[in-house]
C-alpha positions as CSV (number, residue, x, y, z in Angstrom):
1,M,-23.1,5.8,-4.3
2,A,-21.5,7.1,-1.1
3,T,-21.0,10.8,-0.7
4,I,-17.7,12.5,0.2
5,K,-19.2,13.3,3.6
6,Q,-19.8,9.6,4.2
7,F,-16.2,8.7,3.1
8,M,-14.8,11.3,5.5
9,E,-17.0,10.2,8.4
10,A,-16.0,6.5,7.8
11,A,-12.4,7.4,7.7
12,S,-12.7,9.6,10.8
13,D,-14.7,6.8,12.7
14,S,-11.9,4.3,11.9
15,I,-9.4,6.4,13.9
16,Y,-11.5,6.1,17.1
17,T,-12.0,2.4,17.2
18,D,-10.8,0.4,20.2
19,E,-8.2,-1.4,18.1
20,I,-6.6,1.8,16.8
21,T,-6.7,3.4,20.3
22,N,-4.9,0.4,21.7
23,E,-2.3,0.5,19.0
24,A,-1.7,4.2,19.6
25,S,-1.4,3.6,23.3
26,G,1.1,0.9,22.7
27,L,3.1,3.1,20.5
28,V,3.2,5.9,23.0
29,A,4.2,3.5,25.8
30,T,7.0,2.1,23.6
31,I,8.3,5.6,22.9
32,S,8.0,6.6,26.6
33,E,10.1,3.6,27.6
34,G,13.0,5.1,25.7
35,V,13.6,2.0,23.6
36,D,15.9,2.0,20.6
37,L,14.9,3.7,17.3
38,D,14.4,0.4,15.5
39,T,11.8,-0.7,18.0
40,V,10.0,2.6,17.7
41,I,10.0,2.4,13.9
42,K,8.6,-1.2,14.1
43,E,5.8,-0.1,16.4
44,L,5.0,2.9,14.3
45,H,4.8,0.7,11.2
46,Q,2.4,-1.7,13.1
47,Y,0.3,1.3,14.0
48,S,0.3,2.6,10.5
49,Q,-0.8,-0.8,9.2
50,A,-3.6,-1.1,11.7
51,L,-4.8,2.3,10.9
52,S,-4.7,1.8,7.1
53,A,-6.5,-1.6,7.5
54,M,-9.2,0.0,9.6
55,V,-9.8,2.9,7.2
56,L,-10.0,0.4,4.3
57,T,-12.4,-1.7,6.3
58,K,-14.7,1.2,7.1
59,I,-14.7,2.4,3.5
60,L,-15.3,-1.1,2.1
61,H,-18.3,-1.5,4.4
62,L,-19.6,1.9,3.1
63,L,-19.4,0.7,-0.5
64,Y,-20.2,-3.0,-0.4
65,D,-22.3,-5.5,1.6
66,D,-20.6,-8.2,3.8
67,N,-21.1,-11.0,1.2
68,T,-19.4,-8.9,-1.6
69,I,-16.5,-8.0,0.7
70,E,-16.0,-11.7,1.7
71,Q,-16.1,-12.7,-2.0
72,M,-13.5,-10.0,-2.8
73,I,-11.2,-11.2,-0.1
74,E,-11.5,-14.8,-1.3
75,D,-10.8,-13.8,-4.9
76,Y,-7.8,-11.8,-3.7
77,G,-6.5,-14.8,-1.7
78,D,-7.0,-17.0,-4.8
79,Q,-5.0,-14.6,-6.9
80,L,-2.2,-14.5,-4.4
81,A,-2.1,-18.3,-4.2
82,Q,-2.0,-18.6,-8.0
83,K,0.8,-16.0,-8.2
84,M,2.8,-17.8,-5.6
85,F,2.3,-21.1,-7.4
86,D,3.3,-19.5,-10.7
87,E,6.5,-18.1,-9.2
88,I,7.4,-21.4,-7.6
89,D,6.8,-23.2,-10.8
90,S,8.8,-20.7,-12.8
91,F,11.7,-21.0,-10.2
92,L,11.7,-24.8,-10.4
93,Q,11.7,-24.7,-14.2
94,E,14.6,-22.3,-14.2
95,E,16.5,-24.4,-11.7
96,G,15.9,-27.6,-13.7
97,N,17.6,-26.1,-16.8
């Protein structure tokens, strides 16, 4: 099992990846351009999503091997597809009544 130190290091490492640095640079450039608040909020949201995804990725790789992660992603995709199918089916049945 991973130690708290390993978790903290993985989370910290995720901040200094090229992807996150590029996202941060883009956010700063957007803010410095003086664009409207909605655009800044959208850029900040994108940065937050990228950072969260990178932290999650680093933590997952600390806990699981690549094959396990890939299987988890496939399973999650299957669950989402089934949920969407069920919602569409439910909607169509309701509309048919």
